[in-house]
Phi, psi and omega in degrees: 000142178287157178305132184095337179260142173225158186283133182276139175220190186300329185270351185226006181289342182230037187302130185086342175259291176244000183230163177079205187270112186216160167275097199292146173263340192236017181209155182255130178289143174300330172193151185072199189251346187240163174228166166250117185264121175266337177261258182203127183287334187269112174305146166093358174272114184248155177225158175270119182228159176236150176312139184093348176295142185201162171223150174207165174232128184232147169211154184285130187225141177275112182262009175300129180062018179256130179266318180230143170245127190241149173228144171246115190230161171226116178261136176219122184246120188302142178296337183284349185295135174303151189293342183276358188235169180188180174261136170247126166251141188219149163272127175247138180236118184048041174088354181255137183285119185261333172204153187202159179209156175230171181211119187279171190299143172083010186235164178228135181226130171254124187249112186264357183200056173283125189228143175242129178283115175239025184299338185259004178254148183221159182082185180283131173220154177280108175254132178196186182240130179239138174248124184220139175278126184225163172265135185246000000 
């Protein structure tokens, strides 16, 4: 791909509209006016995915003197998904899942305090949130 161009997939096809950092139409932000959507803000918009497909947002963060990394999240899983599948959301530190939660097909789950213990880490680390389709 040329510089500046990216391949569009289920997680990047509507950046700025229903995906990415947006002012959501179908969710209430925990604070401020924006949220970061890894799936899709608009209910009823479907994509073809397979277990293991994922999206994440990561940033380099200084974890010196930090005890917990927390996330406020809302998962909404279509009822049309097979009952054996669901979304798993995780806090990742240096690519490793440090905390996680799942939500099954046809359900919605509000996670007000998903937390990863990072008290033994110092210096800069890659910290993020990952959304993955999993078998549950």
